[in-house]
C-alpha positions in Angstrom: 19.5 -4.7 40.2 19.0 -1.8 37.7 16.7 -3.8 35.5 14.6 -4.8 38.6 14.3 -1.1 39.6 13.3 -0.1 36.1 10.5 -2.7 35.9 9.3 -1.7 39.4 9.2 2.0 38.4 7.1 1.2 35.3 4.8 -1.2 37.3 4.3 1.5 40.0 2.7 3.8 37.4 0.7 1.3 35.3 -1.7 3.8 33.6 1.1 6.1 32.3 3.2 3.1 31.2 0.1 1.6 29.4 -0.6 4.9 27.7 3.0 5.1 26.5 2.9 1.5 25.2 -0.3 2.2 23.4 1.1 5.4 21.8 4.2 3.6 20.5 2.0 0.8 19.3 -0.2 3.3 17.4 3.0 4.7 15.8 4.0 1.3 14.6 0.4 0.5 13.4 0.3 3.7 11.5 3.5 3.0 9.7 2.8 -0.7 9.0 -0.8 -0.4 7.9 -0.5 2.7 5.7 2.8 1.6 4.1 1.5 -2.0 3.9 -1.6 -0.8 2.2 0.3 1.3 -0.4 2.8 -1.5 -1.1 0.0 -4.1 -1.1 -2.0 -2.2 -3.7 1.1 -1.6 -5.8 2.4 -5.2 -5.8 -1.1 -6.6 -6.2 -1.5 -4.4 -9.3 1.8 -5.6 -10.7 0.8 -9.2 -10.2 -2.5 -8.7 -11.9 -0.9 -6.8 -14.8 1.6 -9.6 -15.3 -1.4 -12.1 -15.3 -3.0 -10.4 -18.3 -0.7 -12.4 -20.6 0.5 -9.4 -22.8 4.0 -9.0 -23.9 3.8 -5.3 -24.8 1.7 -2.4 -23.5 1.0 0.7 -25.6 0.1 3.9 -23.8 -0.7 7.4 -25.0 2.0 10.2 -25.1 2.8 11.7 -21.8 1.0 8.9 -19.8 1.9 8.0 -16.3 3.0 4.6 -15.0 -0.4 4.7 -13.3 -2.4 4.1 -16.4 -5.8 4.5 -14.7 -5.3 8.3 -14.7 -4.8 8.4 -18.5 -8.5 8.5 -19.5 -9.3 7.4 -23.0 -7.0 9.5 -25.3 -6.3 6.9 -28.0 -8.4 6.0 -31.0 -9.2 2.3 -31.1 -8.3 2.3 -34.8 -4.6 2.5 -33.8 -4.9 -1.2 -32.9 -5.4 -2.0 -36.6 -2.0 -0.6 -37.5 -0.4 -2.4 -34.5 -2.0 -5.7 -35.6 -0.4 -5.4 -39.0 3.1 -5.7 -37.6 4.8 -9.0 -38.6 5.3 -10.4 -35.2 2.1 -9.3 -33.4 -0.4 -12.0 -32.8 -3.0 -10.3 -30.6 -4.0 -6.6 -30.0 -6.6 -5.9 -27.3 -7.9 -2.4 -26.6 -8.8 -1.8 -23.0 -10.7 1.2 -21.6 -9.9 1.7 -17.9 -12.1 3.5 -15.4 -12.1 3.9 -11.6 -15.4 3.0 -10.0 -16.4 3.7 -6.4 -18.5 0.7 -5.5 -17.9 0.5 -1.7 -14.2 0.6 -2.5 -12.3 2.1 -5.5 -12.0 -0.6 -8.2 -10.6 -0.6 -11.7 -13.2 -1.4 -14.3 -11.9 -2.7 -17.6 -13.9 -2.2 -20.8 -12.7 -5.1 -22.9 -13.3 -6.7 -26.3 -13.8 -10.2 -24.9 -12.4 -12.2 -27.8 -9.1 -10.3 -28.1 -8.7 -10.0 -24.3 -9.4 -13.7 -23.9 -6.8 -14.4 -26.6 -4.0 -12.8 -24.5 -4.5 -15.4 -21.8 -7.8 -17.2 -21.3 -10.1 -16.5 -18.3 -10.6 -19.3 -15.9 -14.3 -19.3 -15.1 -15.3 -20.3 -11.6 -19.0 -19.8 -12.3 -21.0 -18.5 -15.2 -19.5 -17.6 -18.5 -18.7 -14.7 -21.0 -20.9 -11.7 -21.7 -24.3 -12.5 -23.2 -25.3 -8.9 -23.7 -24.1 -5.2 -23.3 -25.2 -5.0 -19.7 -23.3 -8.1 -18.5 -20.4 -8.0 -16.1 -17.6 -10.3 -15.3 -16.0 -10.2 -11.8 -13.1 -11.9 -10.3 -13.4 -14.3 -7.4 -12.1 -11.7 -4.9 -14.7 -9.0 -5.7 -17.7 -10.9 -4.3 -15.8 -11.4 -1.0 -18.1 -10.1 1.8 -20.9 -9.2 -0.6 -22.5 -12.6 -1.1 -22.7 -12.0 -4.8 -23.4 -14.8 -7.4 -24.0 -15.2 -11.1 -27.2 -13.5 -12.1 -27.1 -10.8 -9.4 -27.3 -7.1 -10.4 -24.5 -4.7 -9.4 -24.4 -0.9 -10.0 -21.1 0.1 -11.6 -20.3 3.6 -13.0 -24.0 4.5 -12.3 -25.3 1.7 -14.4 -26.8 -1.6 -13.5 -25.0 -4.7 -14.8 -25.8 -8.4 -14.4 -23.0 -10.7 -13.3 -22.5 -13.1 -16.2 -19.4 -14.9 -14.9 -17.0 -15.1 -12.0 -13.3 -15.7 -13.0 -10.1 -16.5 -11.1 -8.4 -13.3 -10.0 -5.1 -12.1 -11.3 -5.9 -11.0 -14.9 -5.8 -7.2 -14.8 -8.9 -5.8 -13.1 -11.6 -7.1 -10.8 -14.5 -5.9 -12.9 -14.9 -6.3 -16.7 -17.7 -4.9 -18.9 -18.1 -4.8 -22.7 -15.8 -2.2 -24.3 -18.6 -0.6 -26.3 -20.8 -0.2 -23.3 -18.2 1.5 -21.2 -17.3 3.8 -24.1 -21.0 4.7 -24.4 -21.4 5.4 -20.6 -18.4 7.7 -20.7 -19.1 9.3 -24.1 -15.8 8.2 -25.6 -16.9 6.1 -28.5 -14.1 4.7 -30.5 -11.4 5.5 -27.9 -9.4 3.5 -25.4 -6.9 3.8 -22.6 -4.3 1.2 -23.5 -3.5 -1.6 -25.9 -2.2 -4.9 -24.7 -0.2 -6.7 -27.3 0.9 -10.3 -27.6 3.9 -11.2 -29.7 4.2 -14.5 -31.6 7.3 -15.1 -29.6 7.6 -13.6 -26.1 11.3 -13.4 -26.3 10.9 -10.9 -29.2 8.9 -8.4 -27.0 11.6 -5.7 -27.1 11.9 -6.0 -30.9 8.2 -5.9 -31.4 7.9 -2.8 -29.1 10.5 -1.1 -31.3 8.5 -2.1 -34.5 5.4 -0.5 -33.0 7.3 2.6 -32.1 8.4 2.7 -35.8 4.9 3.0 -37.1 4.3 6.5 -38.6 3.0 9.0 -36.0 3.6 6.5 -33.1 6.9 7.9 -32.2 5.5 9.9 -29.2 3.5 7.0 -27.8 4.8 5.1 -24.8 5.5 1.5 -25.9 7.0 -0.9 -23.4 7.8 -4.6 -23.2 5.6 -5.7 -20.3 8.5 -6.8 -18.1 10.1 -3.3 -18.5 6.9 -1.6 -17.7 6.3 -3.7 -14.6 9.8 -2.9 -13.4 8.9 0.8 -13.4 6.1 0.2 -10.9 7.9 1.1 -7.7 7.0 3.6 -5.0 9.7 6.0 -6.3 8.1 6.0 -9.8 4.5 6.4 -8.7 3.6 10.1 -8.4 3.5 11.3 -4.8 3.6 7.7 -3.3 7.1 8.0 -1.9 6.4 11.5 -0.5 3.2 10.1 1.1 5.2 7.4 2.8 7.7 9.8 4.1 5.0 12.1 5.5 3.4 9.1 7.2 6.7 8.2 8.8 7.3 11.8 9.9 3.9 12.0 11.5 4.4 8.7 13.2 7.8 9.6 14.6 6.5 13.0 15.8 3.7 11.2 17.7 6.3 8.9 19.3 8.6 11.7 20.3 5.9 13.8 21.9 4.3 11.0 23.9 7.6 9.6 25.2 8.8 13.1 26.0 5.6 13.8 28.0 5.7 10.5 29.8 9.4 10.6 30.7 9.4 14.3 31.6 6.5 13.7 34.0 8.2 10.6 35.4 11.4 12.7 36.1 9.4 15.4 37.9 7.5 12.9 40.0 10.7 11.0 41.0 12.8 14.0 41.9 13.3 12.7 45.5 14.2 9.2 44.1 16.8 10.7 41.8 18.2 12.6 44.8 18.5 9.4 46.8 20.3 7.7 44.0 22.7 10.6 43.5 23.4 10.8 47.3 24.3 7.1 47.2 26.9 7.9 44.5 24.9 7.4 41.3 26.6 9.2 38.4 24.9 11.3 35.8 25.5 8.6 33.3 23.8 6.1 35.6 20.7 8.3 35.8 20.6 8.8 32.1 21.0 5.1 31.6 18.0 4.4 33.9 15.7 6.7 32.0 16.8 5.5 28.6 16.4 1.9 29.6 12.9 2.6 30.8 12.1 4.2 27.4 13.6 1.2 25.5 11.5 -1.2 27.5 8.3 0.8 26.8 9.3 1.0 23.1 9.8 -2.8 22.8 6.5 -3.4 24.5 4.8 -0.9 22.2 6.5 -2.4 19.1 5.3 -5.9 20.0 1.7 -4.8 20.5 1.8 -2.7 17.3 3.1 -5.5 15.2 0.5 -8.0 16.6 -2.4 -5.6 16.0 -1.2 -4.8 12.5 -0.9 -8.4 11.6 -4.4 -9.3 12.9 -5.8 -6.2 11.2 -4.2 -7.0 7.9 -5.6 -10.5 7.9 -9.1 -9.3 8.7 -8.9 -6.6 6.0 -7.6 -9.1 3.4 -10.3 -11.7 4.2 -13.3 -9.3 4.3 -12.4 -6.8 1.6 -10.6 -6.5 -1.7 -7.9 -4.3 -0.2 -4.5 -6.0 -0.1 -2.2 -5.1 2.9 1.4 -6.3 2.6 3.5 -6.2 5.7 7.0 -7.0 4.8 10.0 -8.0 6.9 11.9 -4.9 5.8 9.1 -2.6 7.0 8.8 -4.5 10.3 12.5 -3.7 10.7 12.1 -0.1 9.7 9.1 0.4 12.0 11.1 -1.0 14.9 14.0 1.3 14.2 11.7 4.4 13.7 9.8 3.6 16.9 12.9 3.1 19.1 14.7 6.2 17.6 11.6 8.4 18.1 11.2 7.2 21.7 14.8 7.7 22.6 14.8 11.1 21.0 11.8 12.0 23.1 13.5 10.7 26.3 16.9 12.4 25.9 16.0 15.8 27.3 14.1 14.3 30.4 17.1 12.0 31.0 19.6 14.8 31.0 17.2 16.9 33.1 17.2 14.2 35.7 21.0 13.8 35.5 21.5 17.5 36.2 19.5 17.6 39.4 21.4 18.6 42.5 21.1 15.8 45.2 20.5 18.3 48.0 17.7 20.2 46.2 16.2 16.8 45.0 16.1 15.5 48.6 14.4 18.6 49.8 11.8 18.5 47.0 8.2 17.9 48.2 
């Protein structure tokens, strides 16, 4: 009987109910899409770093886990000393830059031979660099751009010709000759990182220790690749965890305000109905239960709509852009809890306001 009454009350005010559902859905969408984007980019980066084929990474002193913000502080000649270590088989210097070409992309300036020696590229079309103005892209980058081998692309304010398209998952999406990127940035002879391959991957920790033991290398950050990848979590990325908490806080605030407004208005409009219920013997707990059940029903509807829209949006974004969006089961659960908690928090005051109404005053209300 109570459930039937609740559904009837919501159906009697379809516009307000729909607005409440949409507001809760937006709360869920905001959480899932922004957090999904942050996690998607992070986990996609981890997968691509792992695909490079290096066993050790060498970074400059004081560098962040986000190596793209490190610039080009290291002389390339350091690689010669690293290469002399007994169990090092490949050393590849990489200059990393962020380019805004429609979307922000990592551009790797690479020495093709040494980078290829870490783990060979799988060419889908075209081939290696033929000149200093050539560009290699992965098969995700041309998505939605209708690019092919031979086309020109402007990267870091310079026109490059696409020489080859490779399978994705090997570091960046864009690769240019190391010397050319150094010239464009005025950092000749310098690099961002060294990727190192050991003669035996199981000796990665020992090789990292040997590199740290090179004179004047004590202050450099040298990691076995698996150790470095394990540090790439939201808590270890500067400001990312704070950003996620801010998004959740804003989302919950939206839910609380919208539900408070909807439920408070509903209580004011149904003063006489509440008076009738109380005159028939309904307790305060019964009135509170009715309001909170209505809120829960609105929340569930909003959560379902929000999840459906988020899933469709994530699929469209992934298919039409290079931006990864990762919606995980854990965040679906968190978004559900946050949306319900925020909605109930917004409904508590209106519910108790309704429960406190005097039945005689409520029946006399016009």
